C-alpha positions in Angstrom: 94.9 67.8 112.8 96.8 71.0 111.4 95.7 72.5 107.4 98.1 73.2 105.3 96.5 76.8 103.7 95.7 78.7 100.1 95.5 81.5 100.7 93.4 84.2 98.4 93.4 87.9 97.7 90.8 90.1 97.2 87.5 88.9 96.7 85.8 90.3 93.8 85.3 88.1 89.9 87.9 86.4 89.8 88.9 85.8 93.4 85.6 84.5 94.7 85.3 81.9 92.3 89.4 80.3 93.0 88.4 80.7 96.4 85.0 77.9 95.5 86.6 76.4 93.1 89.0 75.3 96.1 86.5 74.9 98.4 85.6 71.9 96.6 88.3 70.5 95.1 90.7 71.3 98.5 92.1 67.4 100.3 91.1 67.4 104.0 93.9 68.1 104.8 93.9 72.0 103.7 91.8 74.8 103.8 91.3 78.2 101.4 91.4 81.6 103.7 90.2 84.2 101.9 91.3 87.7 102.7 88.7 91.0 101.3 88.6 94.5 103.2 85.1 94.6 102.2 82.1 93.2 104.1 80.3 92.6 101.1 80.9 91.6 97.6 80.9 94.8 95.6 79.5 94.3 91.7 81.6 96.2 90.5 79.9 97.3 86.7 76.7 97.5 88.4 78.3 101.5 90.5 78.7 103.9 87.7 74.4 103.5 87.3 73.7 103.6 91.2 75.6 106.6 91.1 73.1 108.3 89.3 70.5 106.4 90.7 71.4 105.4 93.8 67.5 104.6 94.6 69.3 100.9 93.7 71.8 101.4 95.6 71.7 98.7 97.8 72.0 95.9 95.0 75.5 96.3 94.2 76.9 95.2 97.6 75.8 91.3 98.2 76.0 89.4 101.4 79.5 86.5 101.6 77.3 84.3 102.6 77.9 81.7 100.3 81.2 83.0 98.4 82.8 79.0 98.9 79.6 78.1 97.4 78.7 79.4 93.8 76.0 79.7 92.5 72.4 78.1 93.9 72.2 75.0 93.0 69.7 74.4 94.9 71.5 72.1 98.2 72.8 73.2 101.0 76.1 75.3 101.6 78.6 75.1 104.2 78.5 78.5 106.1 80.7 81.3 105.4 83.4 80.7 107.8 84.1 76.8 108.8 87.2 75.2 109.9 88.2 74.9 106.3 86.8 78.0 104.3 87.6 80.7 106.0 86.3 84.6 105.0 88.5 87.6 106.5 87.6 90.8 106.8 91.5 92.5 106.6 93.4 94.9 104.6 97.1 92.8 103.4 99.6 95.2 105.1 102.9 93.4 104.0 103.7 89.7 101.8 106.7 86.8 101.6 106.9 84.6 100.1 105.1 82.1 102.2 103.4 84.6 104.7 101.7 88.0 104.9 100.7 90.6 107.6 96.8 91.5 108.5 95.5 94.7 109.5 93.6 93.0 112.1 93.5 89.9 114.1 92.1 87.2 114.2 92.8 84.6 117.1 90.4 82.2 116.4 92.2 81.3 113.8 95.9 81.8 115.3 96.5 85.2 113.5 97.3 86.6 116.9 99.7 89.5 118.4 100.7 92.9 117.2 101.3 92.2 113.5 98.6 89.2 112.7 100.7 86.9 110.7 99.1 84.3 108.3 101.7 81.6 106.8 100.5 80.3 103.7 101.2 76.8 101.1 99.7 78.6 98.3 98.7 81.9 97.2 96.4 83.6 94.8 97.3 87.4 93.7 94.2 88.8 93.2 93.9 92.2 94.4 93.2 93.9 90.7 94.0 97.2 90.2 93.8 100.5 92.2 90.1 102.0 90.2 89.2 105.3 89.0 88.3 107.8 91.4 84.7 108.4 90.3 83.5 104.2 91.5 86.8 104.7 94.2 84.2 104.0 97.2 87.4 104.1 99.6 87.9 107.8 98.0 86.4 111.1 98.4 83.0 112.1 96.8 84.4 114.0 93.9 86.0 117.5 95.9 83.4 117.0 99.0 86.4 117.0 101.5 83.3 115.6 104.3 85.4 112.3 106.1 83.5 109.0 104.6 81.6 106.8 106.8 81.7 103.7 107.5 83.9 102.6 104.5 84.1 99.4 103.4 80.8 98.1 104.5 77.3 97.5 102.7 76.2 101.5 104.8 79.3 103.6 103.6 79.3 102.1 99.9 75.5 103.9 99.6 76.4 106.4 101.3 79.4 107.2 99.0 77.0 106.5 96.2 74.2 108.6 97.6 76.5 112.0 98.0 78.1 111.3 94.5 74.0 111.6 93.4 74.2 114.7 95.1 77.0 116.0 93.5 75.8 115.6 90.2 72.9 117.0 90.9 74.0 120.3 92.1 76.7 120.5 88.9 75.7 122.6 86.4 78.1 120.7 84.4 79.7 117.6 83.9 83.1 116.8 82.2 83.9 113.2 82.0 87.6 112.4 81.1 88.3 108.7 79.2 86.4 107.2 76.2 86.6 103.6 77.8 83.3 101.5 79.3 83.2 103.6 82.4 83.4 107.4 81.1 80.7 105.9 77.8 78.1 104.8 81.0 78.4 107.7 83.0 78.3 110.3 80.1 74.9 109.1 79.1 73.7 108.0 82.2 73.7 111.8 83.2 72.6 113.2 80.4 69.7 111.4 80.5 68.5 111.8 84.2 69.9 115.1 83.5 69.2 116.5 80.6 69.8 120.3 81.1 72.9 119.6 82.2 76.0 120.0 79.5 78.0 116.8 79.3 81.1 116.5 77.7 83.3 113.7 77.2 86.7 113.5 76.4 89.2 110.9 75.3 92.3 111.3 74.4 91.9 109.0 71.1 90.0 108.8 67.7 88.6 106.3 68.8 86.3 105.0 71.6 87.2 101.4 72.5 89.8 101.2 69.9 90.3 97.2 70.7 86.6 97.1 69.5 85.1 96.7 65.9 84.7 100.5 64.3 81.6 100.0 64.8 81.1 100.3 68.2 82.9 104.0 68.0 80.0 104.6 65.5 77.2 103.3 67.5 78.3 105.1 71.0 79.4 108.9 68.8 75.8 108.8 67.5 73.8 107.8 71.0 76.4 110.7 72.9 75.0 113.2 70.5 71.1 111.9 70.6 71.8 112.8 74.1 73.5 116.5 73.4 76.8 115.3 75.1 79.6 117.1 73.8 82.4 114.7 72.4 86.0 115.3 72.2 88.0 113.0 70.9 92.0 113.0 69.8 92.9 116.1 73.2 94.2 115.2 76.3 93.7 116.8 79.8 95.8 119.5 81.4 95.2 118.1 85.4 96.9 120.8 85.7 94.2 123.0 84.7 91.6 121.8 87.0 90.0 124.0 89.7 90.4 127.4 88.5 87.3 128.6 87.7 85.4 131.9 85.5 82.4 133.5 85.1 79.7 131.4 83.7 76.9 133.7 81.3 74.3 134.0 84.2 77.5 135.6 86.5 78.1 132.8 88.6 81.4 131.1 88.4 81.8 127.7 87.0 84.9 125.5 87.1 87.0 125.4 83.4 89.7 123.4 82.8 92.0 123.4 79.6 93.5 120.3 77.1 97.1 120.1 76.2 96.3 121.6 72.9 94.8 125.0 75.0 90.5 123.8 74.3 88.4 125.3 77.4 86.0 122.7 78.5 83.8 124.6 81.5 83.0 122.2 84.0 81.4 122.2 87.2 82.5 118.8 88.0 85.1 116.4 86.2 85.0 113.2 86.3 88.8 111.5 85.9 87.1 107.7 84.5 90.6 106.7 82.8 92.6 103.9 83.1 93.5 101.8 86.5 96.5 101.5 88.1 97.8 97.8 88.5 97.7 97.3 92.2 100.9 95.4 92.4 103.1 97.2 95.1 104.0 94.1 97.0 104.9 91.6 94.6 107.5 94.4 93.2 108.6 94.8 96.7 109.4 90.9 96.7 110.2 90.1 93.0 110.8 92.6 91.4 111.8 91.3 87.9 108.2 89.5 87.9 106.1 93.5 87.5 106.2 95.1 83.9 107.6 98.6 84.1 107.9 99.9 80.8 104.9 100.0 78.2 101.4 99.5 77.6 101.4 96.8 80.1 103.7 99.1 82.5 103.0 98.0 86.6 101.4 94.1 85.5 102.5 91.0 86.7 103.7 88.6 84.2 102.9 85.4 84.6 102.8 81.6 82.9 100.0 80.3 81.0 99.4 78.2 84.0 98.7 81.4 85.8 102.1 81.1 88.0 103.9 84.7 88.3 107.1 85.0 86.6 110.1 86.7 85.8 112.0 86.9 82.4 114.3 84.1 82.2 117.7 86.1 80.9 117.5 89.0 83.6 118.5 87.3 86.9 118.8 83.6 88.6 115.7 83.2 89.8 116.5 82.5 92.6 117.9 85.7 93.4 114.6 87.5 92.5 113.2 86.8 96.0 112.8 89.2 98.4 111.1 89.2 102.1 110.8 93.2 102.6 107.7 93.7 103.6 105.8 96.6 101.6 102.3 98.6 102.6 100.0 97.3 100.2 96.9 99.8 98.8 94.3 96.9 98.1 92.1 97.6 95.6 89.6 95.5 93.1 89.0 95.5 89.0 86.2 96.6 86.1 84.6 96.4 82.8 83.4 94.4 80.2 81.4 90.5 79.3 81.9 87.3 77.8 83.8 84.0 77.8 87.4 83.2 78.1 88.5 79.5 77.9 90.8 77.2 80.5 92.7 75.3 77.8 91.4 71.4 77.9 91.0 70.0 74.3 91.5 74.0 72.7 95.0 73.7 71.2 97.5 77.0 72.3 98.8 78.0 68.6 101.9 78.3 70.3 102.9 75.9 72.6 106.0 77.8 73.4 104.2 81.3 73.9 105.8 81.3 77.9 108.9 80.0 77.8 111.0 82.8 77.8 109.5 83.8 81.5 110.8 81.4 84.5 108.8 80.7 87.3 110.7 81.3 90.7 108.5 80.0 92.6 105.8 77.9 91.9 102.8 78.1 94.6 102.3 82.2 93.4 99.5 82.5 91.4 98.2 86.5 89.7 94.8 86.4 88.0 92.8 89.9 87.1 93.5 93.2 86.4 97.2 93.0 87.9 97.6 89.6 85.4 99.8 90.5 82.1 98.4 87.5 81.2 98.5 87.3 76.7 96.1 90.3 75.4 93.3 89.3 78.4 90.8 92.9 78.7 90.5 93.8 82.2 87.3 92.2 83.2 85.2 90.9 85.5 84.2 87.6 82.9 88.9 87.0 82.1 89.7 87.3 86.4 87.1 84.7 86.1 88.2 81.9 84.1 91.7 83.0 84.6 91.0 82.3 88.1 90.0 78.6 87.7 92.6 77.4 86.2 95.1 79.3 89.5 93.0 77.1 91.3 92.2 73.8 89.6 96.6 74.0 89.3 97.3 74.2 92.4 94.7 71.8 93.1 96.9 69.6 90.5 100.1 70.5 92.2 98.9 69.8 95.6 97.7 66.6 95.0 100.9 65.7 93.4 103.1 66.4 95.6 101.3 64.6 98.5 101.9 61.8 96.3 105.0 62.7 96.3 104.9 63.5 100.2 106.6 66.4 100.1 104.4 69.8 98.9 105.3 72.9 97.9 108.5 71.1 94.9 108.1 71.1 91.7 106.7 67.6 89.9 107.4 65.5 87.1 107.9 67.0 84.1 105.4 64.7 81.8 103.0 67.1 84.8 101.0 69.1 83.0 99.3 72.3 84.3 96.1 74.2 82.5 97.1 76.7 79.9 94.8 80.1 79.9 93.4 81.0 76.6 92.1 84.5 76.7 88.6 84.7 74.1 88.3 87.7 72.5 88.4 90.6 73.7 83.9 91.4 74.1 81.8 93.9 75.7 78.8 94.9 76.7 78.0 99.0 77.9 75.0 100.7 78.7 74.2 103.6 76.8 71.4 105.2 78.6 68.1 104.4 79.7 64.8 104.7 77.6 61.5 104.6 78.2 59.3 101.2 76.4 55.9 102.7 76.6 56.3 105.5 73.4 53.2 107.5 75.5 56.0 108.6 78.3 58.1 112.2 78.6 61.1 111.8 80.8 61.4 115.2 82.2 62.2 113.3 85.7 63.3 110.3 86.3 60.9 109.3 89.5 62.7 107.7 92.4 61.9 104.5 92.4 60.4 103.8 89.1 61.4 100.5 87.4 59.8 101.0 83.9 62.6 102.3 82.2 64.7 100.2 80.4 68.6 99.7 79.7 70.4 100.5 76.4 72.9 98.5 75.3 75.6 97.8 73.0 77.7 94.9 72.8 80.0 93.4 71.0 80.9 89.3 70.9 82.7 86.8 69.0 83.4 90.2 66.5 79.6 90.3 65.8 78.4 94.3 67.1 74.3 94.1 68.4 72.4 96.4 70.0 69.9 95.8 73.6 66.8 97.0 75.1 67.2 94.0 77.5 67.7 94.6 81.1 66.1 97.4 83.9 67.6 99.8 84.9 69.3 98.5 87.9 70.9 96.4 85.3 69.2 93.1 86.2 71.8 93.4 89.6 69.1 90.9 91.2 70.8 88.5 88.9 74.0 88.7 91.0 72.8 87.9 93.5 71.1 84.6 92.5 75.0 84.2 90.9 76.1 84.0 94.3 74.2 82.0 96.0 72.0 84.3 97.2 67.7 84.7 96.8 66.5 87.8 98.0 63.4 89.4 97.5 63.4 93.6 96.6 63.4 94.2 100.8 66.1 91.5 101.6 69.0 92.8 98.7 68.8 95.8 101.6 70.7 93.7 104.1 
């Protein structure tokens, strides 16, 4: 039997969840193919902490053994790859309306030739955004020009995080640029672990995390101050000043950078934790009108509430918006917060026609996660997760409806309703350094294998701001293994 194909590009928080639903709900004559460039599931939220405490680095890379099975429920899961559930480790090199090309061949699945091509009937685009340099495991470690080894593998990721920690150790002073969750976590962790280092956090706005309650800003500034982090708000870094040096008080040469206003900041290393760039180059090439060209959502792909890729209704006729010219893909994934969104079933959207200005030129193509301009949803793993659920369930609905008509891929009747994505309130949980629960313990330096430190967290959920001391120094990463359906002890997490 020849199976029809749903392809999911990207196996992070959103893509993996979409693939799980598809694996469970697709009809028997369909298969789901999940494509990701990494050998293991990367738990992105743990990377900043593990770059400072790399003794836990192995916990951030989770085997894909149960990627299609979902959270462990005591039942036996199908193998990670079977005839109807296929996981491919490769780069996507080009995308067309019903096919894509890969960086390597998989002849066992009929994907072969000099330019290996995979044909699909439906697509979920979950390639997120290009990660900031301080957590981009595919990029250089700071200013270290040494070649990276085993890029995209667990061993390579662990090596990257260890090298990053070594670079921080060698630096006399650290400048963190960007006051989002990533920058705040880096600044507080580095200041906590290396209390003698000069740490500065530079942010272009007058408030940290401006989408959240002002109490969040005040609590973060207070935490930074208690850790002797110098916080500079309302100023932008002059990128042209990076790399300049001057003589420090002890006679050694030290890096110095300037803000646009001319303020000098001493920094042996600069961590650019500024925004992420949506990874939508391939979609831009085949559906130019689908990608926002300017404004706060620049580079993101337009979607309907069904999570189908969309274009402005009045700009061009739908049939002229699609081209099959190939473009090289730079695959990346996404990062920030934690909470819950909603898939609209019995919940009403305030304005039923709030996406009526958008057309869907290709009903079989969906986008989720950081790449999607999804009605004000923040870039976060939990938003991608729920968007993936909406996309997957809508694909199943479209397939069932079209197979009833015997004509897959064509529009269904006007009374057919797809699920609609409704973002929840912006929510986030960030770490503000490490504390010891024992008053008699004085932190001078952190022992390599200590497990006695706990994470100080700040959160906002449903408009409520609060603090917690509820996570281990490894940010309870083993719980993510369990969520991925992998039961492992400490030794097992090295695999």
